[in-house]
N, C-alpha and C positions, 0 to 999 in steps of 0.2 A: 404331480407331474402334469404338464399341460398336454392336451390332445390336439393334434393337427388334422385338418380335413384332408382326405385322400386326394380329392380332385385337383388337378393342375399342378402337382408337385413332382415333375418328372426327373429333375436333375439335382445331383448333389451340389451343394453350395460350393462355388469355385470361381476363381478369377479367370479361368480358362474360357475360351469361346464356347457357346452353346448352340445347339441346333435341334429344333423340335423337342425341347425339353431334356436334351441329353448333354452331358458334359463331354466335350471333345478334348483329349489331351494328346496332341501330336507328338510322336516320339520316333526316334530312329533305333531300330533293333531293340525295342523296349525291354525285354527280360533277357536279352542275349548279348548285348554289346559289351565286350570285355574291357578291362582296364587298359590293355595295350592299345586297343583301337581308340579309346577315348583320349589317351595321351597323344597319339599320333594326330588326332584332329586338333588338339590343343597346339601342337607344334606348327600346324599349318597356319595358325593365326599369328605366329611370331614374326618379328621384323627380320629381314634378310641382312640387315647391317649388323656387323659384329665380328667377333674373332673366328666364327666358324669358317672352315675352309670349304672349298667347292664340293669335295667328296661327302663331307658330313651333311652339307646342305642338300645335296642330291638325295642322300639316303632318307633324310627327314621328309623331304617333299614326296619321295616315292612312297614312304610309309603313310603319309597323310592322304595321298591319292588313293592308295589301297583301302584305307579305312573309310574314306568317303564312298568308295564303290560298295564296300560291304554294307555300310549304313543305308545306302540307297536301295540295295537289294532287299534289305529287311525293313524298309520304311513302313511304319505302321502307326495306328492311332489306338488309344484306349477310350472306349465309350463307357461311361459310368452312369447307371440309372438307379433310381430308387424304386422299390417294388410297389408301385401303385397300379391301379387297374389299367392305366394307359400302357403299362409295360409288361405286366404279368397277369395270369389268371389266378384269382384268389379262391382257394378251396376251403370251405368251412367258415367258421366264425373267426375273423381276424380284426385287428384294430391298429391304428397308427398313433404312435406316441413317441416323444423324444427322437424324432427323425428316424424312426424305425417302424417296420411292419412286423407286428407281433402275432405269433401263431400260438394261441393259448390252449386250445382244446385238443384232445386226442385226434390225430389225423389232420389237423389244420395244416394247410400247405400253400405254396405258391408254385405255379408251373408256367414255363415259358419256352419259346424256341429261341435259339441263339445261333449266330453265324460268326465265326472268327477262328482264331488260332489258339487262344488260351482264355480261361475264365476264372475269375476269383469272386468269392462271395464274402462280404463282411457280415459276420454274425455278432449278435449281442445277446446278453442274458440279464436276468434279474438277480436277486440276492441268492437264488438257488444254485448259482454257479459255484458258490462257496461251500456247498455241501460236499460230503465225501463222495467219491466216484460213483458208487452204486445208488446215490440219491440225486444225482444231477440230471437235468432235463436231457432226454435222449432224442436225437434226430437222425435223419438219413438224407443223403443226396442221391438222386436217381438220374441216370442218363439213358434216354430212350427206354424207360421202364425197368432198367436194371440198376440195382443198388451198387454204387461205386464207393460209398462212404457211409459208415454207420458208427456213430460215436456219441458221447455225452458232452454237453457244453460245460467246460470247467473254467473258462475265462471269458472276460468281456472287456473289449471286443476280441473277436477271434476270426482270423482270416482263413478261409477255406480255399485252398488252391485245388480246384476240382480236378481229379485225376482222369482227364479225357484227352485222347490224342487229337491234335489238330493237324490240318485245318478241318473244321466241321461246318456244316451248313444246315440250317433249320433243324438242328438237333434239339430234342426235347429234354429239358432239365427240370427237376422238381426237388424242392426242399420240403420235407414233411416232419411234423412233430410226432414222435412215436410213443412218448409217455403221456402223462395226464396233467390236467390243469392244476390240480392241487399240489403238484410238485414243480410248478414253475412253467414259464413260457419260454419259447425261443424266438428271437427277433432277427430280422434281416435289415441291415442298414443300407447296403448298396450291392449292386451286381456290376462287375467290371469285366468287359470283354475286350481283349486285344484283337484287332482285325486289320487286315491289309487292304480292306475295301476303301475306296476313295471317299472323302467327305461329301462329294457330290455323286449322284443326285441327292438332294436333301430328303427325299422320301426313304432313303436307305435306313433301316432300323435293325441293328444287330441283335436287339432284344425285343421280343414281341410276345403278347399273350397267346396261349393256345386257345382253341375254340371250346366253348361250353358243350356239354353232352346233351343228349336229347331227353334225358330223364334225370330228376333230382330227388334225393331222399335225405330226410333229416332223421337222425337217430337220437333218442332221448333215453338215457340209461344210467347204470351204476358201474360197478367194477367189471362186470362181464363185458360191457360195451367199451370199457377202457383197456381191455386186453390185459387185465391184472394177472401177473404171473404166468402168462402164456408160454414163456420160454424157461420157466423154472423146471428143475430136474425131479422134484418130488413134492409131496404135500407138506413137507416140513420146511421151516425157514421163515424169514421175514420178507416183507415187501421190499422190492428194489426196482428202480426205474430200468435197470439193465436187463430185467426179465420181462419187461413190458414192451410189446411191439405191436402197434396198431395195425400194421400191415398183415398180421396173422389173426386179426380179429374178425368176428362174424360180420360186423358192419362193413368193413373194408371189402371182405370177400363177397358180400352180397352186392355192393355197389359195382364191383368189377364184373360180376356175373351178369348183371343187368345193364351194363354199360352206362352207369349213372354217376352223376356228380353227387356229393354227399356233404353233410355237415353233422357234427356231433355236439351234444350237451351231455356230458357224463362225468360222474364223480364217484369214486370208490367209497362204499359205505353209506351212500345216501339213499333215501327213500321218498315216499309220498306223504305219509303221515308220521313216519319215524325212520331215522337212520338206524344203522346197526346198533343193537342194544346188547351189551354183554351181561346185563343183569335183569332183562325183561321189562325194564322201565322205558317209557317213551323217550326217545332221543329226538327232540325237536330242533336241534342245532344243525342237523345234517339232512336238509330237505331240498329236493329238486325244484318243486313249483316256485318258490321265491327267487330262484336263480335262473329259471328258464328264460326269462325275458331279457336277461343281461348277456353280454358277450361272453363273460367268464366270471368266475368266483373272484371276490376281492376287488372288483371294478364296478363302478356305478354306470357303466356304459351300456345304454339300451341297444338291443339288437333290432335292426330295421327289417321287420318281417315283410313289409310291403315291397321293399327293394329286393328281397330274396325269397320269392315264392317257391314252395317245394311241392312236387307232385305227390310225394308220399311222406308221411310222418310215422315213424316206428317208435312205439313206447315200450320199453323193456324194463319195467320197474316192479318192485314188490318183494324181491328176495330179502332185502334188509328190513323191510316192514315186518316180515314174518318173525323176525327175532323179537319183535314187540307183540304182535297180535297173537302168535301161536294159533291155537284153535279156539280161543276165547271168543264167543259169539259177539259180545259187545264191541270188542276191538276189531273184529273182522267187519262189522257194520261201519265202524269208524273209517276203516280202510276203504270200503265201498263208497261212502259219502265223499271222502277226500279225493278218491280216484275220479269219481264222476265230475266233481267240481273242476279238477285239473283238465279233464277232457273238454269241458265247456270252454275253458280259457284257451286251450290249444286250438279249438275250432274257431274261436273269435279271431285269433291271430293268423290262422291258416284256413281261410274260408273255402278254398277250392281243393284242398288236399284230401287224399285217401289217408285215413288214420288206421294203422294196424297196431293192435295192442296184444302183447304176448308176455308170458311169464313162464319160467321153467329152467331147466338145466340143473340148478342147484337145489339144495334142501328146502323143503316146505312148499314147493311150487304147487304140487297137486292139491294140498290142503287149502292154499290161499286162492287158487285159480277161480273157484266158484264165486268168491267175493269180487274178483275182477270182472267176471262175466256179468254179474249183477250190475256193476257200475256201468258197463257198456250198454246193457239193456235199458237201464234207467235213463241214461243220457239220451239214447235214441228215442225212447218213448216220450220224454218231456220236451225234446227239441225238434223231433222229426228228422234228425240227422241220420241218413241212410248210408253215409260213406265212412262208417266205422265198423271194423271187423276185429275179431279176437280169436286167438287159438292158444293152446297149451304146447309149449315147446317140449321136445323129448328130454326127459331127465337123463343125466349122465349115468351110464351103466359102469359101475366101478370095476366090474370084472372084465369088460371089453374096452372101456374108454379110459384114457389116461386122466386121472384127477390130480391136479398139481396145486401147490401153494394155497392152503386154506380151502380146498375143495373146488377150486376154479378149473375150468376146462383148458386143456392145452390146445395146440393148433388143430389137432384132429377133432377135438370136441367143438371148437369154434366153427370148423367147417360143417360139422353136423348141424349146428344151429343155423348156419347160413343156408344150407341146402333146403331146410324146411321153410325158412323165411322167404327164400326166392320163389318157392312153389306157391306160398300163400299170397305173395304180392302179385304174381302172374295170374293166379286164379281170380283174385279180386279185380284186377284191371281188365281181364278178359270178360268178366261178368258185368262190366260197365260201372264198377264202383268208383 
């Protein structure tokens, strides 16, 4: 599939008149004009010559006049835009392809303010829409910060008629991907707003991006960062996108607590030198470093780090590596070497960021953390990089914390991770890191 540049493509292709990159579709009572009124308008255009008597003609003219008055009262236009940076704020790593804005990573989103009486969003999906319900990509729509729709994408295209009462003015709308990149992306092809506002002045924009926040954080991680199983009811069962909700994840909670924008690069089962290993052998097919510089898995699209500088980069990796390293010294040294090399590349791509390295929560963390700490010390010693800190996250207490789906944290556990991370970021920034 061909990729299209994001700049300068504000309007959906149409023969309708355009204004400032937006498609204007003038209509009368767009979603509400009934068949009777439409018929009456049609009658008004008929010839007065014919067999109709005066009474019938008067009735038809009266009906036509009434329909015209109703239409004028509900006169409106529909403005349809594509989700480019001109119209929406892009949150996290996104890309444009096949006339749609794709949200591949956990938490990838678009946010915008809209003014009108009704809003519809055309969603599209990839081959994962054909999966069974519990493995389809999950997304949510928020209105002024409240979830009004939460569902999986099971068809493409799919028109979302956002459940919001109109008229609304400068109301904040958000579409966010709740599941993870390995289970498909969700795409947005267009946002259509019905509005009673006049086409003039030409500066009127019924859809416009929200403002960026003062702090930005990038999260690099595995299933913990993907909110794997956060809504599962027990430790038993199989992975489902319907139990994965990024808005209950430590990364999202941390960003909200710090008033920050965010991006994620996270894949369940992935590691630095080895992905999850069921037999103790090295799994080199599930590694984060080779994917870190791309927008998402399965795409050769490079991420533009220079255009998206981040104040903080959080690296939460190592849990899956431990299934390979265990406490074998040679393997732990391999992890240290690989981690240090990855840190060096992160620094090259993020020259001004504070880098926070953590490990914890799930099994093996306390045993592997010394190897991570050595990696950070080695990196700092050989490069002089002083803006890298590390700490051990608090492991889950199975007696007091809910452990769900293959040992992963529930929302309470995710909040526990976030609370400590918020403190560590604030401490580092306060200390001039």
